[in-house]
C-alpha positions as CSV (number, residue, x, y, z in Angstrom):
1,M,31.4,3.1,-3.9
2,D,30.0,6.2,-2.0
3,L,26.7,7.7,-2.0
4,A,27.8,10.5,-4.5
5,Y,29.0,7.8,-6.9
6,L,25.9,5.7,-6.6
7,R,23.7,8.7,-7.4
8,A,25.8,9.5,-10.5
9,H,26.2,5.9,-11.7
10,P,23.0,3.9,-10.5
11,A,23.3,1.5,-13.2
12,H,26.6,0.3,-11.7
13,L,25.0,-1.0,-8.4
14,P,24.3,-4.7,-9.7
15,T,28.0,-5.0,-10.7
16,F,29.4,-3.9,-7.3
17,R,26.8,-6.2,-5.6
18,T,27.8,-9.1,-7.9
19,H,31.6,-8.8,-7.2
20,Q,31.1,-8.2,-3.5
21,R,32.5,-4.7,-3.5
22,L,29.8,-3.7,-0.7
23,R,29.0,-5.0,2.6
24,E,25.7,-6.6,2.3
25,T,23.4,-7.7,5.3
26,P,20.2,-9.4,4.5
27,V,17.1,-7.9,6.0
28,A,13.4,-8.6,6.0
29,G,11.7,-7.6,2.9
30,G,8.2,-9.1,2.7
31,D,6.9,-11.9,0.8
32,I,7.8,-10.9,-2.7
33,C,11.4,-9.5,-2.9
34,A,14.7,-10.2,-1.4
35,A,16.1,-7.4,0.4
36,A,19.4,-6.1,2.0
37,R,21.2,-3.5,3.7
38,L,24.2,-2.2,1.5
39,T,26.8,-0.1,3.3
40,L,28.8,2.1,1.3
41,D,32.4,3.2,1.4
42,D,31.4,6.5,3.1
43,G,29.4,4.8,5.9
44,H,26.0,5.5,4.2
45,S,23.6,2.7,4.0
46,V,21.0,2.1,1.4
47,F,18.0,-0.4,1.3
48,A,18.1,-2.6,-1.7
49,K,15.3,-4.9,-3.0
50,S,15.6,-7.3,-5.9
51,W,13.5,-9.8,-7.6
52,P,14.5,-13.4,-6.1
53,E,17.0,-15.3,-8.5
54,N,15.1,-18.3,-7.6
55,A,11.7,-16.9,-8.3
56,D,9.4,-19.2,-10.7
57,R,9.0,-16.3,-13.0
58,P,11.0,-13.2,-14.5
59,V,10.3,-9.7,-12.7
60,P,7.0,-8.1,-14.2
61,E,8.1,-5.4,-16.7
62,G,7.9,-2.0,-14.7
63,F,7.4,-3.4,-11.4
64,F,10.2,-1.4,-9.6
65,A,9.6,1.6,-11.8
66,A,6.1,1.5,-10.4
67,E,6.9,1.4,-6.8
68,A,9.7,4.1,-7.3
69,A,7.1,6.4,-9.1
70,G,4.8,5.9,-6.0
71,L,7.3,6.7,-3.4
72,R,8.4,9.9,-5.3
73,W,4.7,10.9,-5.8
74,L,4.1,10.5,-2.0
75,R,7.5,12.2,-1.0
76,E,6.5,15.2,-3.2
77,A,3.6,16.1,-0.9
78,G,6.1,16.9,1.9
79,A,3.6,15.7,4.3
80,V,4.7,12.3,5.8
81,A,8.3,10.6,5.8
82,V,9.0,8.7,2.6
83,P,12.3,7.1,1.9
84,E,14.2,8.6,-1.1
85,V,14.8,6.6,-4.1
86,I,18.4,6.3,-4.9
87,V,18.4,3.7,-7.5
88,V,15.7,2.3,-9.9
89,L,16.5,-0.4,-12.3
90,P,14.5,-3.2,-14.1
91,E,15.8,-5.7,-11.6
92,L,16.1,-3.7,-8.4
93,L,15.1,-0.7,-6.2
94,A,17.7,1.0,-3.6
95,L,16.4,3.6,-1.2
96,D,17.9,5.6,1.6
97,W,18.2,3.5,4.7
98,V,15.7,4.3,7.5
99,E,17.2,3.2,11.0
100,P,14.6,1.3,12.6
101,G,13.1,2.2,16.0
102,E,10.1,1.5,18.4
103,P,6.6,2.8,17.8
104,T,5.8,5.3,20.4
105,P,2.4,7.1,21.1
106,E,4.1,10.4,20.0
107,A,5.2,9.1,16.7
108,A,1.5,7.6,16.2
109,E,0.1,10.9,16.7
110,R,2.5,12.7,14.6
111,F,1.9,9.8,11.9
112,G,-1.9,10.5,11.9
113,R,-1.4,14.3,11.3
114,E,0.9,13.6,8.7
115,L,-1.2,11.0,6.9
116,A,-4.0,13.6,6.9
117,G,-1.4,16.1,5.2
118,L,-0.5,13.5,2.7
119,H,-4.2,12.8,1.8
120,R,-5.0,16.6,1.5
121,A,-2.1,16.9,-1.1
122,G,-4.8,15.1,-3.4
123,A,-4.6,13.8,-6.9
124,T,-6.1,15.0,-10.2
125,T,-8.1,11.7,-10.8
126,F,-8.5,8.3,-9.3
127,G,-5.8,5.9,-10.4
128,A,-2.1,7.3,-11.3
129,A,-0.1,8.2,-14.3
130,W,1.9,5.1,-14.2
131,P,1.0,1.3,-14.4
132,G,0.4,-0.2,-10.9
133,F,1.3,-3.0,-9.1
134,I,0.1,-4.2,-5.6
135,G,2.3,-7.0,-4.2
136,A,3.4,-9.1,-7.6
137,L,0.0,-8.3,-9.2
138,P,-0.8,-5.8,-11.7
139,Q,-3.2,-3.1,-10.5
140,D,-5.0,-1.0,-13.1
141,N,-4.3,2.7,-12.6
142,T,-5.8,4.2,-15.8
143,P,-6.6,7.7,-14.5
144,T,-10.4,8.0,-14.1
145,E,-12.9,11.0,-13.4
146,G,-16.1,10.3,-12.0
147,R,-17.5,8.6,-8.8
148,W,-15.0,6.8,-6.5
149,S,-17.6,4.1,-5.8
150,T,-17.8,3.3,-9.4
151,W,-14.1,3.3,-9.8
152,F,-13.5,1.1,-6.7
153,V,-15.8,-1.4,-8.1
154,E,-14.2,-1.4,-11.7
155,R,-10.5,-1.1,-10.8
156,R,-10.2,-2.5,-7.3
157,L,-12.9,-5.0,-6.4
158,A,-13.9,-6.7,-9.6
159,P,-10.4,-7.6,-10.9
160,Y,-9.3,-9.5,-7.8
161,L,-12.4,-11.1,-7.3
162,R,-12.2,-12.5,-11.0
163,R,-8.5,-13.6,-10.3
164,S,-9.5,-15.2,-6.9
165,V,-12.3,-17.2,-8.5
166,D,-10.4,-18.2,-11.5
167,G,-7.4,-19.4,-9.2
168,G,-9.6,-21.3,-7.1
169,A,-9.1,-19.5,-4.0
170,L,-12.9,-18.5,-3.8
171,S,-16.1,-20.5,-4.6
172,G,-19.0,-19.4,-6.7
173,A,-20.9,-18.8,-3.4
174,D,-18.2,-16.7,-2.2
175,A,-18.1,-14.6,-5.4
176,D,-21.8,-14.0,-4.9
177,L,-21.4,-12.5,-1.5
178,V,-18.7,-10.2,-2.8
179,E,-21.2,-9.4,-5.9
180,Q,-23.7,-8.4,-3.3
181,V,-21.4,-5.9,-1.8
182,I,-20.7,-4.4,-5.3
183,G,-24.6,-4.1,-5.6
184,R,-25.0,-2.4,-2.4
185,L,-22.0,0.1,-2.8
186,D,-24.0,3.0,-3.6
187,G,-26.1,2.6,0.0
188,L,-23.1,3.0,1.9
189,G,-22.1,6.5,0.8
190,G,-18.6,8.0,1.3
191,D,-17.9,9.4,-2.2
192,E,-15.0,11.9,-2.0
193,P,-12.7,13.6,-4.4
194,P,-9.5,11.6,-4.9
195,A,-7.0,11.9,-2.1
196,R,-3.1,11.0,-2.6
197,I,-2.9,7.6,-0.8
198,H,-0.4,4.9,-0.1
199,G,-2.9,2.3,-1.3
200,D,-1.3,-0.9,0.3
201,L,-1.0,0.5,4.0
202,W,-1.4,-2.7,6.0
203,P,0.8,-2.5,9.3
204,G,4.0,-4.2,7.7
205,N,4.3,-1.0,5.3
206,V,4.8,1.3,8.0
207,L,8.4,1.7,9.3
208,W,8.8,2.9,12.7
209,G,12.2,4.9,12.5
210,A,14.7,5.7,15.4
211,D,13.8,9.5,14.5
212,D,10.4,8.8,16.0
213,R,8.6,9.1,12.9
214,A,6.7,6.5,10.9
215,W,7.9,6.1,7.4
216,L,5.8,4.8,4.5
217,V,7.3,1.9,2.6
218,D,6.3,-0.5,-0.3
219,P,3.3,1.7,-1.9
220,A,0.7,1.0,-4.3
221,A,0.2,4.5,-4.6
222,H,-2.6,6.2,-6.6
223,G,-5.5,8.7,-6.3
224,G,-8.1,6.8,-4.2
225,H,-10.2,7.1,-1.2
226,R,-8.4,8.3,2.3
227,E,-10.4,5.8,4.2
228,T,-8.8,3.0,2.2
229,D,-5.4,3.9,3.8
230,L,-6.9,4.2,7.2
231,A,-8.9,1.0,7.1
232,Q,-5.8,-1.0,5.9
233,L,-3.9,0.2,9.0
234,A,-6.3,-1.8,11.0
235,L,-5.9,-5.1,9.1
236,F,-3.8,-8.1,10.5
237,G,-3.7,-7.2,14.0
238,G,-3.6,-3.4,13.5
239,I,-0.9,-0.8,13.5
240,P,0.5,0.0,17.1
241,H,-1.3,3.0,18.7
242,L,-4.0,2.9,16.2
243,G,-6.5,4.8,18.2
244,R,-4.0,7.5,18.5
245,V,-3.4,7.6,15.0
246,L,-6.9,7.9,14.1
247,A,-7.7,10.6,16.8
248,A,-4.8,12.8,15.5
249,Y,-5.9,12.3,11.9
250,Q,-9.5,13.2,12.9
251,E,-8.2,16.4,14.5
252,S,-6.3,17.3,11.4
253,W,-9.0,16.3,8.9
254,P,-12.4,14.9,10.2
255,L,-13.8,12.1,8.3
256,S,-17.1,11.9,6.8
257,D,-20.1,10.4,8.8
258,G,-20.4,6.8,8.5
259,W,-16.6,6.1,8.1
260,R,-16.5,3.3,10.7
261,D,-19.2,1.5,9.0
262,R,-17.2,1.5,5.7
263,V,-14.1,0.2,7.2
264,P,-14.8,-3.5,5.9
265,L,-15.6,-2.2,2.5
266,H,-12.0,-0.4,2.3
267,Q,-10.3,-3.5,3.5
268,L,-12.2,-5.9,1.1
269,H,-10.0,-4.8,-1.7
270,L,-6.7,-5.7,0.0
271,L,-8.2,-9.1,1.2
272,L,-9.3,-9.9,-2.4
273,V,-5.7,-9.0,-3.4
274,H,-4.2,-11.8,-0.9
275,T,-6.9,-14.5,-2.1
276,A,-5.6,-13.7,-5.7
277,L,-1.9,-13.7,-4.7
278,F,-1.7,-16.2,-1.9
279,G,-4.8,-18.5,-2.3
280,A,-7.5,-19.8,-0.3
281,S,-5.8,-19.2,3.1
282,Y,-7.4,-15.7,2.9
283,R,-10.8,-17.0,2.0
284,D,-12.5,-16.9,5.4
285,A,-11.3,-13.2,5.8
286,V,-12.7,-12.2,2.5
287,V,-16.1,-14.1,3.3
288,R,-16.1,-12.5,7.1
289,T,-15.5,-9.1,5.5
290,A,-17.9,-9.1,3.0
291,R,-20.7,-10.1,5.3
292,A,-19.7,-7.4,7.6
293,V,-20.1,-4.9,4.8
294,L,-23.6,-6.3,4.0
295,G,-24.7,-6.4,7.7
296,R,-23.8,-2.7,7.8
297,A,-25.4,-1.9,4.6
298,E,-28.7,-3.5,5.9
299,R,-28.5,-1.4,9.0
300,A,-28.0,1.7,7.0
301,T,-31.1,1.0,5.1
302,V,-33.2,0.5,8.4
303,D,-31.9,3.6,9.8
304,R,-33.1,5.5,6.8
């Protein structure tokens, strides 16, 4: 099987893998899927991710189709490096292989400019034209017009707060803190038209390539707020050279006043996803972040 054959017959990939007709090398693929590098007969490589055979539930319907739709939508902007989708099937996704490299200051600055270009490509509404996932959880992408703050509460904060409480990861008191954040959202400002965003842009979803570019992978892509992507880049230790990324972004498309104060608010969504998906180990991060949002809201009220 070479790349031309694979493009023409994508449904044959599982059969070739089953009968060991491809050279397959396991690679790191995150917390949800199994991942491998597949080397084709022409020497071309693809990155394949699949639902683990030992998973305690079947692959959610539309799981890989949603990721493929998001990758293609981000790639259509022609702004930032996004791997090409080669195969999308109900049970697996295969992308063009990106040779990994090291993060450099120059690549970080380029990434900041390119990310601004991606966001500028925009979206017709908040949400997306396909059902969404973030991690293994469904994410409501129902296209929605109106204010970002209302949409963010209804589609991004409240659903994962409910899941986190129902699953026992957050207590009633923890939920009250997040509800206070929801009640203060209007006072933080920052409403903007929908940008074209990655939506799950924690540092692990930025792949530094040997071509000295930063590549976007594993999106939960949708029309959202551009500050969300930037805030997520600072989570879990932060992306390398974050300061250079932000500086280059600001030069390309300056952020609205008060954006630094809104960083915890935008991070809260992804942290609630983590309590909903992985449990109470992320509870302290949610509580700490909710308190930071409330503290900044109080300061904003005093300043006014």
